[in-house]
N, C-alpha and C positions, 0 to 999 in steps of 0.2 A: 614593724617599720615598713612604710611604703617602698616599693621597688625603686622608684625614681630617686628618693632620698638616699637609699642605700648605695645606688650606683654613683651618685654625686659624691658621697663620702669616700667611696673606694677610689674614684678618680682623683680627688684632692689628696688622698693619702699617697697615691703613686707619684703624683706631681711633687709633693713636698718631700717625698723620699728621694727623688732624683735631685732636687735642689740641695738637700742636705748632704747627699753624696758628693755633689759638686763642691759645696762649701768646705766640708770637713776632710774630704779625701783628696780631691783634685786641686782644690784651691787653698791648701794650707799655706802655701808660700806666695806672696805677692810677686807678680812678674808681668813684664810687658807681653801682651798677647801678639803672637806673630800672625801674619796673613794666612799661613798654612793651618795653624791651630784654629783661627777664626773660620776658615773655609770648611774645615773638618766638622766643627761643631754646628755650623750652619746646615751642612748636609745631614748631620744626625737629627737635628730638630725637624727638618723638612721630611726626612724619612719617617720619623715618629708620627708626624701629622698625617702622612700618607697611609701608614699602617692603621692609624685610628680611623681614617676614612673607610678603609677596607672592613674594619670591625663594624662600623655603622652600616655598611652596605649589606652585611649578612645578619647582624644582630642589633640593628638600630632601635628595635622596639624595647631593648633592655633599658634604654635611657629613660623611658617613661614607665617601666615596670608593667607592661601590658600583658595580661593573662587571659582576658575574655574579649568577646566581640563588643560588649558594652563599653569596656574601658578603651578599646581601640577607637570606637566612634566618638567617645568623649574627647580624646586627644585630637582626633582629626577635626572635629567641629570647632575646637578652640584655636588650634594652630595651623591646620592644613585643610580648611573647608573645601578647597578645590578638588580634594581627593575623594570626597564623599559621593556615594551614589546609592540608589534605593536597593539595588541587587548586590550590594557589596558583601562578599564572604570574608571570613576571618583571615584565611590565607592570602587572598587577593589584597585585602587591606594592608596586611603586614608587608607584603612585597612593595606596594605603592609607597607606604610610609618609609620603609628602609631606603628606597631609591631617592625619595624627595629629601630625606634627612641628609643623606650623603652629598647630594648636589648642593644643598644649602650650606653644609659645613665647609665644603671646598670653596664655594663662592665667598662665604664669610671670611674664611682664612686668608684668601688672596686679597680681599679688600683690606683686612686688618694689617696684613703684612705690608701692603703697599702704603697705607696711610701712616704706618709707623715710621716710614722713612722721613717724613716731615718732622716727626718728634725727635728722630735721631739728630737732625740738624740742630735742633734746639739744645739737646743734651751736649752735643759737641761744643756749641758756643758757651755753655755753662762751664764745662770742664776746662776749656781754654781760658775763659775769663778769670777763673779762680786759680789758674796755674797749678792744676792738680797733676801730680806725677803720673805718667802713663802706667806705672806699676800698680797704682791704686785705682785705675779705671774699673777693673774687674770687680773689686769689692763694692764700690759705690753702685755699680749697675746691678749686682746681685741683690743687695738689699732694696734697691729701687724697684726691681722686678717683683720681689716678695710683697712689697707694699702695694704695687699695682694690682696684684692678684686679689688682694683683700678689697681694694676699692672697686674693681670690676665686678666682683661678686655682689656687692651691695648695689651698685648702680644698675646692673643688668636686671636683677630680679625685681628691684623696685620699679625700674622702667617698664618691665613687662607687665607688672600688676597695674600700673597707671594706664598703659595703652589698652589693656583688656577692659578697663573701666571707662576710659575716656579715649575713644578711638580717634577723635578729632586731633589728638596730639600728633598723629602721623602727618597731618598737613603742616603742623608747626615744625616738626623735624625736617620735612621736605623743603620748606621755605628756607630754613636755617642752613641746610646743606647746600642749597643753591647759592646762597650768599657766601658761604665759606669757600665753595669751589671757585666761584668767580674771583673772589678776593685773593685766593691762593694763586690763581693763574696770573693775575695782574702783578702780584708781588713775587713771582717765581724766581726772578733774578736778583732780588734784594737780599743782601747779606744780613744774617741775623747777628746782632751784637748785644752783649750783655755787659752792663756797667755794674760791677758788684757793689760798689759803695753807694750807688744811687737806687738800687733795687728795693722796692717797698718791703719785700719779704726779709731781706737782709737787715733793714732798719728795724723791722718789727722784732726779729729774734734778738738783735743786739741790745734792744731796750729792755727786754724781759728776761734774758738769760745771761749767765756769765760766759763770755766768749774768750777762749785762749787765743793769744795773738799769733800763733803759728801752728803749722801742721805738726802732728806728733805721730810719725810713721803712718800707719793706716787706721789709727784709732779715731772713734767718733766722740769719745768722752775721755776726760782725764781728771783725776783727783789730785788737788794740790792745796796743802795747808787746810785740811778738813773741809774743803769746798769742792764741788763738782763743776767742771767747766765743759762746755761743748767746744769741739775743735772746728776750725774752718771746714774740715771734711764733712762734718755733720750738717753744716749749713748747705754745702753742695748737695748732700743727699736729700735734704728737705726741698731744695729747688728742683731737683730731678723729679721727686714725687709730685711737686706742684705742677711741673710741666706735663706730667702724665695725666694729672687731673684735668687740665685744660684740654689735652689731647683726647681724653675720653669723651668730652662733650661733642667732639666731631665724629669719633669712630663708632661709638655705641649707636647713635641714631642712624649712622650709615648701614650698619649690619642689620638693624631692625627693618631696613628697607629690603633686605633679602629674606628674612624670616622673623616671625614673631615668637618662635619657640625659644624661651630663655635659656634652655639647656644647650641648644646648638649655638646660640649667640655666645654663651659663656665658654664653651669648649673651643670654639674657633678663636675667641679672644685670647684664651690662655695659651694655646699653641703658638699664636703669633707673638705674644709677649715673651714666651720662653726662648724663642729664637731671636729676640730683640738684641740681647747682649752680644752674641757672636756676630750677628748682622752688623752691629755697630762697628766692631773692629774690622770687619770686612769692608764696610762702606767707607771708613776712614781712608782706606788705601785706593779705592776705585771710584770715589764719589764723582770725580770730574768726568769720568767716561760716560755716565748715564745722566747727562745734563737735561735731557728732555723728560726724564721720569717724573719730575715734579709736575710738569704740565699734564702728563698722563693721569697722575693722581687727582689733580683738580678736575679733569674730565670725568673721572670715576665718581667724584662727589656730586657733580652736576647730574650725572646719569641717575644715581641713586635718589637724589633729591626729586627729580622729575618722576621717577618710579613711585616714590611715596605719595606725591601729590596726586598722581593719576592712578592710584592703586585700585580704586573701585572700577574705573573704566577698563583697566587691564584685566581684572578678574572677569569682567563681563564678556570680553572678547576671547577669553581662554588663554591668557598669557601663562606660560609655564616657567618655573624657576630655572630650568636649564638654559633658557634664553639669556638670563642675567649672567650665567657662568660664561657663555660664549662672548658676550659683550666685554666682560671683565678681562678675559684672556686676550681678546683682540686689542684692547686698549694697552694692556701691559706689554704684550709682544711688540706692538707697533712702536710704542715709546722707546723701548729698549733697542729695537732694531734701528730706528731712525737715529738714536743717539750714537750708535756705532758707525752707521753709514755717514753721518754728518757730525764729526767730532767738534767739540767746542773750540773756538779759536782763542788762543791765549794772547792777550795784548802785551806787547813788549814796549816799555817806556824807554825812550832814549834821553 
């Protein structure tokens, strides 16, 4: 078995093991997640992402299962052509690859984590519109994340194969991200509302499946009189998955603007998704404090869109991945700092 496939299998096994531990041991009883618990788990997932970045810094070549100089040059020519040189030695090439992989992973992780904030607003709107009990939030988000991992795996590796064959798709992705970034900036203050009875997905499921008229604890299905019904909580789960599907159309092109390496794209996506649930419960409590963060996220999309459109020119002038990391950090730090310095004014109606 090729080394890169083996590494991917081991990575997925570890991730699924953590999720199963969370579901079967920590999450046996439904409960409302406190801000302390949310902050703790958010910190744990960020720490795990940081530890993985350290692993990449010293053993990043394991991702592609590189054993020889020929294998190294093949990986570099496909995903990191700017690292190639005529006098490249095996050790020097590995050092360059590990450093570049680490920078791209951190950049991709920050972008995915930032973009996920917009998705969290949609998930909030869905849960509120369907009057889901707060004690059931954790269960819905768990299965939503599990489904998101499967979808990202398919999208990312299929997208990488298409980009490798049709490089002009990068221009399409760039133009699309510019459009989404501008649209997000213009609509940044618009409240997201979901009308359950009018949503096309709800109508579609209601026509084709038996829907039980009320919630049954935290169950997605219920058997009654020899028939299987879906509960409203299952409809909520499907809508959360659908929102992630739409979100992936923005986030995956964005990270391909950082790197074309599908493994790094996938790893950064997964770590961002894993922290999504705890970030959700944390964001619910402090969302009003960072009111300029959405504007910052829209600027990130515009930046990556421009980078994709101008990727050939940037390669010609010697643009380095670390510059993207600096820009991403600057935008995020600035938007958070300004949000705290200039808090949002709350209108008081008399």
